[in-house]
TITIKOL-527252 format. One record per residue (C-alpha): z, x, y. Coordinates in steps of 0.02 Angstrom, whole numbers, padded with zeros to 5 digits, always signed. Each point is the difference from the previous one (the first is absolute). Example, Ala and Ser with C-alpha at 12.3 -4.5 7.8 and 13.67 -1.06 7.14 Angstrom:
BEGIN
+00390+00615-00225
-00033+00069+00172
END
This chain:
BEGIN
+00000+00000+00000
-00053+00076+00166
+00076-00067+00160
-00137+00027+00128
+00087-00053+00160
+00165-00052+00079
-00023-00183-00041
-00032+00036-00184
+00158+00105-00007
+00105-00135+00084
-00066-00135-00117
+00035+00107-00152
+00174+00045+00063
+00039-00184+00028
-00056-00045-00176
+00098+00135-00091
+00154-00033+00108
-00009-00183-00051
-00017+00049-00183
+00150+00115+00018
+00106-00138+00076
-00045-00121-00140
+00042+00130-00132
+00173+00024+00073
+00043-00181+00044
+00121-00012-00147
-00101-00124-00102
-00038+00125-00138
+00075+00160-00069
-00046+00168+00075
+00054+00159-00088
-00020+00166+00090
+00023+00164-00092
+00004+00158+00108
-00112+00134-00074
+00009+00177+00068
+00021+00174-00069
+00189-00020+00003
+00007-00170-00085
-00133+00051-00127
+00113+00142-00055
+00138-00128-00030
-00104-00118-00106
-00072-00122+00127
-00169-00010-00089
+00086-00052-00162
+00099-00130+00098
-00160-00066+00079
-00094-00011-00166
+00142-00088-00092
+00030-00117+00146
-00184-00048-00003
+00007-00033-00187
+00155-00111+00010
-00062-00093+00153
-00161-00045-00092
+00108-00082-00133
+00128-00076+00119
-00091-00156+00059
+00042+00044+00181
-00126-00012+00140
+00005+00176+00067
-00083+00145+00088
+00042+00177-00056
-00036+00137+00128
+00009+00187-00001
+00069+00054+00168
+00045+00164+00081
+00172+00077-00005
+00130-00093+00100
+00093+00160+00041
+00146-00053-00110
-00040+00135-00129
+00177-00003-00069
-00029-00180-00059
-00163+00032-00093
-00072-00064-00110
+00023-00154+00107
-00074-00174+00013
-00002-00115+00151
-00007-00183-00051
-00033-00155+00104
-00028-00176-00066
+00045-00184+00006
+00183-00014+00053
+00011+00189-00016
-00006+00095+00166
-00069+00176-00008
+00123+00111-00095
-00004+00186-00041
+00046+00040-00179
+00044+00181-00040
-00013+00109-00154
-00112-00126-00088
-00053+00110-00144
-00118-00077-00127
+00143-00047-00117
+00080-00104+00139
-00156-00101+00041
+00034-00136-00133
+00174-00033+00073
-00072-00014+00175
-00135-00123-00053
+00123-00103-00102
+00118-00013+00148
-00139-00055+00118
-00065-00130-00123
+00177-00068-00012
-00004-00028+00187
+00121+00134+00056
-00015+00177+00071
+00054+00147-00107
+00153+00051+00100
+00036+00155-00102
-00166+00080+00045
-00009-00065+00179
+00021+00119+00147
-00017-00134+00133
-00107-00141+00068
-00125+00017+00140
+00058-00172+00059
+00121-00014+00146
+00135-00087-00102
+00079+00039-00170
-00077-00065-00160
+00152-00037-00106
+00094+00164-00009
-00152+00100+00055
+00022+00057+00180
-00139+00025+00130
-00078+00170-00023
+00017+00032+00186
+00187+00021-00031
-00025+00134-00134
+00044+00174+00068
-00170+00071-00047
-00092-00133+00099
+00122-00052+00136
-00046+00126+00134
-00185+00016-00036
-00134-00041+00128
-00150-00037-00110
-00158+00023+00100
-00092+00140-00089
+00074-00065-00162
-00018-00186+00036
-00130-00024-00137
+00078+00117-00127
+00037-00093-00160
-00094-00151+00071
-00187+00036-00005
-00112+00074-00132
-00046+00170+00075
-00166-00008-00092
-00049-00163+00086
-00077+00000+00173
+00013-00190-00002
+00190+00010-00015
+00008+00121+00146
-00110-00108+00112
+00097-00156-00050
+00156+00083+00072
-00085+00041+00165
-00082+00163-00054
-00143+00072+00103
+00046-00119+00140
+00052+00150+00105
-00168+00084-00031
-00089-00159+00053
+00107-00008+00158
-00037+00182+00042
-00188-00019-00027
-00024-00161+00097
+00142-00012+00125
+00041+00179+00048
-00088+00156+00060
+00037+00165-00087
+00102+00054+00151
+00103-00160-00009
+00038+00033-00183
+00061+00174+00045
+00106-00068+00142
+00088-00117-00122
+00036+00147-00114
+00070+00097+00148
+00106-00149+00055
+00067-00015-00177
+00050+00184+00000
-00039+00019-00184
+00052+00175-00049
-00076+00095-00144
+00085-00039-00164
-00052+00161-00086
+00138+00107+00073
-00056+00064+00171
+00031-00165+00089
-00144+00023+00123
-00045-00162+00094
-00147-00079-00089
-00069-00082+00158
-00016+00167+00088
-00086+00075-00152
-00121-00147-00004
-00035+00021+00185
-00036+00186-00022
-00122-00039-00139
-00083-00133+00106
-00026+00123+00142
-00077+00134-00111
-00184+00008+00045
-00072+00080-00156
-00080-00112-00130
+00021-00055-00134
+00188-00030-00006
+00103-00024-00156
+00164-00082-00052
+00103+00085-00135
+00153-00079-00079
+00130+00108-00084
+00055-00092-00158
+00031+00162-00094
+00189-00024-00010
+00036+00155-00101
+00187+00010+00035
+00101-00020-00161
+00085-00169-00020
-00087-00075+00152
-00107-00153-00036
-00005-00115+00152
-00183+00031+00042
-00054-00011-00181
+00090-00165-00020
-00069-00064+00166
-00177+00027-00064
+00040-00067-00173
+00078-00159+00071
-00118-00037+00145
-00152+00115+00011
-00092-00120+00115
+00134+00021+00135
-00032+00188+00002
-00187-00029-00002
+00009-00124+00144
+00096+00129+00101
-00136+00129-00034
-00136-00120+00057
+00094-00042+00161
+00025+00186+00034
-00185+00036-00028
-00048-00136+00124
+00126+00061+00128
-00048+00184+00002
-00187-00023-00026
-00013+00060-00179
-00117-00066-00133
+00082+00084-00149
+00177+00006-00066
+00075+00098-00144
+00160-00035-00095
+00064+00155-00090
+00108-00059-00145
+00099+00115-00113
-00094+00013-00164
+00160-00035-00098
+00013-00171+00083
-00125-00076-00120
+00036-00184+00029
+00006+00018+00189
-00168+00088-00001
-00075-00131-00116
+00062-00145+00106
-00055+00077+00164
-00175+00030-00067
-00002-00179-00062
+00051-00061+00172
-00142+00098+00080
-00126-00072-00123
+00062-00177+00033
-00005+00024+00189
-00179+00063-00015
-00048-00151-00105
+00082-00120+00124
-00088+00081+00148
+00154+00080+00078
-00068+00175-00028
-00181+00048+00030
-00128-00033+00134
+00032-00128+00137
+00173-00055-00063
+00017-00189+00022
-00146+00006+00122
+00099+00105+00124
-00120+00147+00009
+00132+00115-00075
-00059+00112-00143
+00127+00086-00111
+00023+00076-00172
+00161+00052-00088
+00020+00121-00144
+00145+00054-00109
+00029+00181-00048
+00115+00053-00142
+00109+00153+00019
+00010+00130-00137
+00189+00018-00003
+00019+00142+00126
+00160-00023+00100
-00073+00089+00152
-00133-00135+00020
+00132-00113+00074
-00019+00108+00156
-00132-00073+00115
-00124+00143+00015
+00012+00043-00185
-00031-00183-00038
-00160+00000+00101
-00066+00153-00090
+00033-00089-00164
-00090-00157+00060
-00152+00108+00036
+00006+00071-00176
+00065+00170+00054
+00158+00093-00046
+00150-00086+00077
+00085+00123+00116
+00084-00022+00170
-00077+00073+00156
+00076+00052+00165
-00009-00112+00154
-00089-00019+00118
-00121-00081-00025
+00087-00165-00034
-00080-00117-00125
-00049-00125+00137
-00106+00141+00072
-00064+00079-00161
+00043-00072-00170
-00112-00059-00142
-00167+00090+00006
+00057+00073+00168
-00005-00171+00080
+00140-00098+00085
+00116-00071-00133
+00151-00110+00024
+00130+00028-00135
+00132-00134-00034
+00131-00029-00134
-00019-00150-00117
+00152-00093+00067
-00053+00037+00180
-00174-00075-00022
+00070-00152-00093
+00095-00046+00158
-00161-00022+00099
-00041-00176-00063
+00178-00055+00039
-00011+00068+00177
-00169-00081+00035
+00051-00166-00078
+00171-00015+00085
-00019+00110+00153
+00067+00168+00052
+00150-00075+00090
+00054-00091-00158
-00005+00162-00098
+00092+00096+00136
+00141-00129-00006
+00045+00068-00173
+00094+00161-00031
+00081+00113+00128
-00042+00060+00175
-00095+00152-00061
-00053-00055-00174
-00081-00171-00008
-00040-00114-00145
+00053+00009-00181
+00004+00138-00129
-00026+00004-00188
+00138+00090-00093
+00012+00064-00178
+00144+00085-00088
+00011+00086-00167
+00156+00052-00095
+00146-00079-00093
+00008-00155+00111
+00031-00176-00064
-00160-00068+00077
-00164+00091+00030
-00157-00058+00087
-00087-00014+00168
+00080-00089+00148
-00066-00036+00174
+00133+00017+00134
-00001+00007+00189
+00002+00174+00072
+00178+00051+00038
+00082-00042-00166
+00121+00135-00058
+00001+00088-00167
+00173-00060-00051
-00054-00181+00010
-00158+00036-00099
+00087+00100-00136
+00159-00099-00025
-00051-00177+00048
-00187-00024-00023
-00017+00115-00151
+00170-00047-00069
+00086+00170+00003
+00022+00118-00144
-00009-00050-00182
+00161+00004-00098
+00052+00176-00042
-00089+00079+00150
+00073+00061+00165
-00101+00013+00159
-00016+00181+00058
-00149+00000+00116
-00176-00061+00033
-00160+00096+00029
-00108-00088+00129
-00187+00002+00022
-00047+00092-00158
+00015+00183-00050
-00042+00065+00174
+00152-00083+00081
+00185+00039-00007
+00149-00074-00088
+00136-00105+00083
+00182-00014-00054
+00090-00167-00005
+00080+00032+00171
-00175+00017+00074
-00080-00164-00054
+00071-00119+00130
-00126+00038+00137
END
């Protein structure tokens, strides 16, 4: 299906949004099983297959969906269930052997309280409390992660049904490239890869570069041990990252974007390439996108496992098929990057914020976070904690709250001694240093 103009996109978006609303109106059962690298390692595929088998024999009217990770990795394999007289509930640790008990409980007309983490409803369901009161979820601001565990990351229809590519449409038809950049500057989105450089200023510098052609390069290498926020972002919602790339290309005057994904992130790479193929088929990538006159192509590049390729200049050499090695600066990449042409380099999480900024406005984004660090941040922890996963919190949250409240503190038998922040290149903090 190719959407040739703005009207065709709007009509399609209206139709799939209506279909989405009907699917989730509570008249039939909807089962969502988060499938990602983490949940697959814990048996989620076996849970999905057995659930499908038993549902076929159950007599229930149902829809079974594979969705992206919800971020609640500690609860996987998990199942989110919604149905008649059954508000949406998250069930945890639903291994294949527990599927029969879950189905039997639902057919009997009652939730399985033993497996339930919480309900996405505003009020309790029996003894099951609203999930918004659970420590892992209570402080989260779910904007980047709003569709995690909700949509099928391999379905462009799901993404559009939830408002996806609406920001791209707005940018193409209601804003000039300079206005897009001004919104990014107003939002004060800082780089999420470590340096914290203001994205809007970087976009503006790329826009002002006179040499042609220009390129966009996204750093999804994520080679730091035990860090997986970017990988899970792509696995759970690749179209959000792709939409950000397309908006950036339009804003800076580029017709080609690259996403450099760590080769070990197999599912993320597979899903991003699938998203690109779908966007091409739907007319959101290619010549004259939606009749706007904007031409663009996007490609994925897989890393070869070299840690150094997480550094920007080494990454660009690798994209070009050369040996990945860092170079001295100047020149900066916006002056001379890929093939010695201006190249704007952004982190995965940074670029994924662009659709949110364009959709809701820079002032909205700047209202989140702190005076100097706006918006939200994805966090991951690894170690002997009671809960592991990805959370999205406003900038300004302290480490003690994350470690001991959100992630549940140390497992029995372990004592907290310190935390290493930001991967192997950063330092360690003692317990008396984590309150800032």
